[in-house]
VOKEPA-540343 format. One record per residue (C-alpha): x, y, z; residue in three letters. Coordinates in pm, whole numbers, plus 50000, padded with zeros to 5 digits. Each point is the difference from the previous one (the first is absolute). Layout:
N
XYZALA/...
***
This chain:
412
499955001050000UNK/501225032849925UNK/501025024050255UNK/498325034150058UNK/501235030550112UNK/497255027450078UNK/501085034350020UNK/497595024650189UNK/500745035149909UNK/500655015549639UNK/502295029650070UNK/503704995849958UNK/500774976850298UNK/497564973749859UNK/500955005749635UNK/503574996350037UNK/499314972250228UNK/498484982049681UNK/502785011649781UNK/502814986750223UNK/498394968950028UNK/500074992649662UNK/503585014249969UNK/500974974950304UNK/498724973449770UNK/496784989550177UNK/497824980449737UNK/496984996750244UNK/496765020749968UNK/500015038450077UNK/496695017950123UNK/500355040650028UNK/497015010650183UNK/499385039549986UNK/496665017150199UNK/500375028449722UNK/498754992949626UNK/502815019849877UNK/502974984049864UNK/502744997650239UNK/501735035250019UNK/502965017950176UNK/499045021850281UNK/502795027150045UNK/498675019849675UNK/496965002050154UNK/501095030550208UNK/502155014349735UNK/500284993349594UNK/496424988649977UNK/498195028050241UNK/501885023149816UNK/498934986949670UNK/502924993649868UNK/499524962149963UNK/497184978249961UNK/498584969250147UNK/501324978749733UNK/503475013950076UNK/499934984650349UNK/498594968049891UNK/502244971150174UNK/498524971149858UNK/498234997449655UNK/497464970649918UNK/502574988249755UNK/502645001950218UNK/498324979050226UNK/498914976249744UNK/503644997449892UNK/501124990450364UNK/497104979250049UNK/498735020550276UNK/496084999050083UNK/498315030850068UNK/496935000750237UNK/499465041750012UNK/497145016850173UNK/499674972650262UNK/500445007050382UNK/501604975650219UNK/497854998850343UNK/501814967050184UNK/502794971649981UNK/498474966150130UNK/503904986650078UNK/498344963050057UNK/498504998149652UNK/502805019349835UNK/497725026749862UNK/499505036649922UNK/496395009450039UNK/498985028049776UNK/496875024049989UNK/497954989149686UNK/502224972249895UNK/500864963250075UNK/502554994650242UNK/503694994049869UNK/501894971750090UNK/503845007850082UNK/503104979150076UNK/501525033450081UNK/498415031250074UNK/501605036349988UNK/498525028850131UNK/500695029149835UNK/497315021450083UNK/501875030450079UNK/498765032750224UNK/496875021249950UNK/500045039750095UNK/499335006450317UNK/496445012049992UNK/499055036750042UNK/498845007450367UNK/498235029949847UNK/497554982449777UNK/500544987349667UNK/497445021149757UNK/500225016949678UNK/503005021149930UNK/501974981650337UNK/503034978049869UNK/502084973250100UNK/502284983949767UNK/501044963749955UNK/498134985149701UNK/499835010149621UNK/496225006250046UNK/501085024750269UNK/502545017949808UNK/497675005349697UNK/497135012050227UNK/502755023850183UNK/501585011749647UNK/496165011649877UNK/499955023650310UNK/503185013749975UNK/499595008049605UNK/497045019750107UNK/502425021850217UNK/499525020550283UNK/501614994750350UNK/501554965350100UNK/500384994950418UNK/502004969650045UNK/499914983550329UNK/503304976850111UNK/503565016649903UNK/501554965349920UNK/501004985949694UNK/496564996149841UNK/498965035450137UNK/503135015349818UNK/499774981649670UNK/496125008249957UNK/501075037750120UNK/502685001049716UNK/498024985149744UNK/497175025250088UNK/502365031149975UNK/501144988849670UNK/496364999449869UNK/499875036250162UNK/497684995150287UNK/500675018250316UNK/500884977350308UNK/500074999750346UNK/501404972350172UNK/498884989250362UNK/501654979250250UNK/500094998350375UNK/503934995550043UNK/502025032249971UNK/502184985049744UNK/498494971249846UNK/502744980849833UNK/501494996450349UNK/498114968450031UNK/502524985449715UNK/503195023949998UNK/500155020450317UNK/499045036850081UNK/502895015749852UNK/499654983849660UNK/496425001049996UNK/500295033850046UNK/501625000049656UNK/496874987249855UNK/497745024650164UNK/502195026149819UNK/499464981949672UNK/496155001550007UNK/500525034350119UNK/502215010849686UNK/497424983749770UNK/497135022650123UNK/498394977050229UNK/498385013850315UNK/500504976650308UNK/498284997050299UNK/502254978050259UNK/499464992950352UNK/496205002749958UNK/497794967049955UNK/496625002149851UNK/496744998250167UNK/497244995349715UNK/499885003749658UNK/496435014249888UNK/498215009749714UNK/499654986349629UNK/502374994749702UNK/501175031049896UNK/498985021950293UNK/501864977850282UNK/500945011850366UNK/503304983850182UNK/499725014050362UNK/503054998250189UNK/500924997350361UNK/501455033350056UNK/496475018549886UNK/500985000349626UNK/497564992349735UNK/501594993749638UNK/497785001649708UNK/500564976049730UNK/498444981649691UNK/501934971850040UNK/501254979350304UNK/502664968249995UNK/500604982550282UNK/503254982650030UNK/500234988250345UNK/501704965949962UNK/498924964849909UNK/498704968750168UNK/500994964649886UNK/496724980249848UNK/500304971450260UNK/496435001850096UNK/498834967349742UNK/502444977250174UNK/499215007250338UNK/497604972050070UNK/502414974449805UNK/502044991450278UNK/503015019449896UNK/502075021550237UNK/498965038449910UNK/501465029150170UNK/500305031349772UNK/500434972549722UNK/500364965649940UNK/502804986050248UNK/502684980649825UNK/503214982250060UNK/503545011049874UNK/498814985449653UNK/496735017649977UNK/498144971650074UNK/496965000850235UNK/501274989750321UNK/496934980250071UNK/499914981149617UNK/503114992549798UNK/498075001049680UNK/499025035050056UNK/502165030149919UNK/499485037950019UNK/501665028049769UNK/500065037250017UNK/497905024450189UNK/498014972350168UNK/503164981250127UNK/501255000350376UNK/503084974149987UNK/502824995250205UNK/502975021949903UNK/503324981350110UNK/501965028249967UNK/497555020950256UNK/499554971550205UNK/496155006650011UNK/496795002249757UNK/499785030349749UNK/497435010649740UNK/501275022149691UNK/497745021849808UNK/502235000449714UNK/499674994349625UNK/503814983649979UNK/499044981750327UNK/497014982349802UNK/502344994349705UNK/502994981350177UNK/497614982450221UNK/498414983949711UNK/503104986049846UNK/500934987650355UNK/496414982450028UNK/500064988649669UNK/503404982250057UNK/498924985750327UNK/497164982649846UNK/501494987149711UNK/503214988750221UNK/498644987850333UNK/503024983250065UNK/502025032549977UNK/498185026050211UNK/501585034249958UNK/499375024950316UNK/498605032849891UNK/502365028150139UNK/499605034449782UNK/501465030149999UNK/497085026449957UNK/499545020249725UNK/497655026549901UNK/499645031249792UNK/497735027849961UNK/499925028849754UNK/498895035250122UNK/500305030549758UNK/503784999949862UNK/501374976750260UNK/500194965649988UNK/500194984850355UNK/501484964250042UNK/499974980950368UNK/502364971650056UNK/499944979350312UNK/498315010950316UNK/499855036650086UNK/496845000050202UNK/500755008150356UNK/503645007249997UNK/501405033150110UNK/503824999749877UNK/500655007149681UNK/502645014649803UNK/499455026049704UNK/502194995249687UNK/499215027049658UNK/498225034650051UNK/496315000349952UNK/499735036449948UNK/503285003849761UNK/499744968949779UNK/496024988050059UNK/501494966650112UNK/501364983550317UNK/500334965650141UNK/498634997150377UNK/501774971150176UNK/498674981250323UNK/501584980350288UNK/499444976650268UNK/501974991750284UNK/503725003449929UNK/500045019449684UNK/498514971149842UNK/498115010949681UNK/496334992350002UNK/498325021149695UNK/500505029749785UNK/497515024749826UNK/501515010649649UNK/498655030549825UNK/500985005249613UNK/503014981150037UNK/499814964349803UNK/504034991750052UNK/499455006850384UNK/497104974550023UNK/501984972249846UNK/502605005050249UNK/497785000750258UNK/498194973449923UNK/503274978349956UNK/500945011250337UNK/497014988050147UNK/500194966049829UNK/503734994250108UNK/499365011150372UNK/502205032949983UNK/500475024550253UNK/499145038649967UNK/503715012349963UNK/500924976949707UNK/496965009649806UNK/500125038150079UNK/503415003749850UNK/498974983249682UNK/497105026249957UNK/502275028150085UNK/502224988549716UNK/497334999949753UNK/499055036450127UNK/503475010949970UNK/501884979649773UNK/503955002449969UNK/501265022849752UNK/502204971649785UNK/502735018549815UNK/499634992149639UNK/496144987149987UNK/497755019449769UNK/497025014450185UNK/
***
């Protein structure tokens, strides 16, 4: 009897798992299940190129029907998974017969954290293609946009809206929003970046209510201010799509809890990939969950290997990598920076519009780096993190890139 892998979740983690299984030589059935009816698509462009109108849905498609057919990947789109029956080895779907599996890969990702101020017309979250198209329609109508949340998604939407000519105000309860990831000093540079591009900021104030209707909304802040808005975007984080698993006997704790091989701790034939996965990271000595595109891609490759080569299991120990495009800044973060105050700056953001912030933990052990507009520095930082280098050696390399030696006889 032919073996079968069922993958629930048709975003990048699920698609890459299916493709990687074939690359690893898996010759059984692969069934890819997705709740949305649209063909699998890439999500980073939703807040950037697609929202701006510089791209279209076809350009962000991850897997066409033709490609799926060539790789013998069966698509089951428009079907929501509602439960796993481990004893029977089945995934139960709404409005569809159950699917039998020999191995199950959970790749259901995360959803935008719902707006606590309502979700009526004119009030948007951004996580799906449908979200993006609805928001673009409102942005093209013009007016004043209020973005609640100054993290990556909020900042990217703000940047895109400014490119479309809208007036934008960003609200966040933290005085320096990006300090969640990059600490106060560097977060302050991102605040200045917003202001240099004509964005109004209301940092250090929370939102109490959003009233009115699309085109005529009022955002009431905790300091008594009321902002008039045509459109509101709520970008206050994401929550893993793990609710459908809670009656299945699997361990759920802010994601599906897995071992170091990305297998569910209570079932060796269930794996998890991407935003929904909480796995044991040996290098960290504890469970972690990452909401990064690169993590989903790398984890998919690891899971595909472990399914196909069950006698040669690989631990999953990634170095984090995430990027964000805001105005004329390309921000790339490698390794761990959140919650780490000790850092060294190489480069001058005011002079060269580029820099690298190097973060340490313990005795000058390099932990992570944030790089702006500096591709060569990113390469060196990722190499150093993979090699376990210390701060001093990396700092010297980057300073040499900033001030290259003047070698006699070498043409400029």
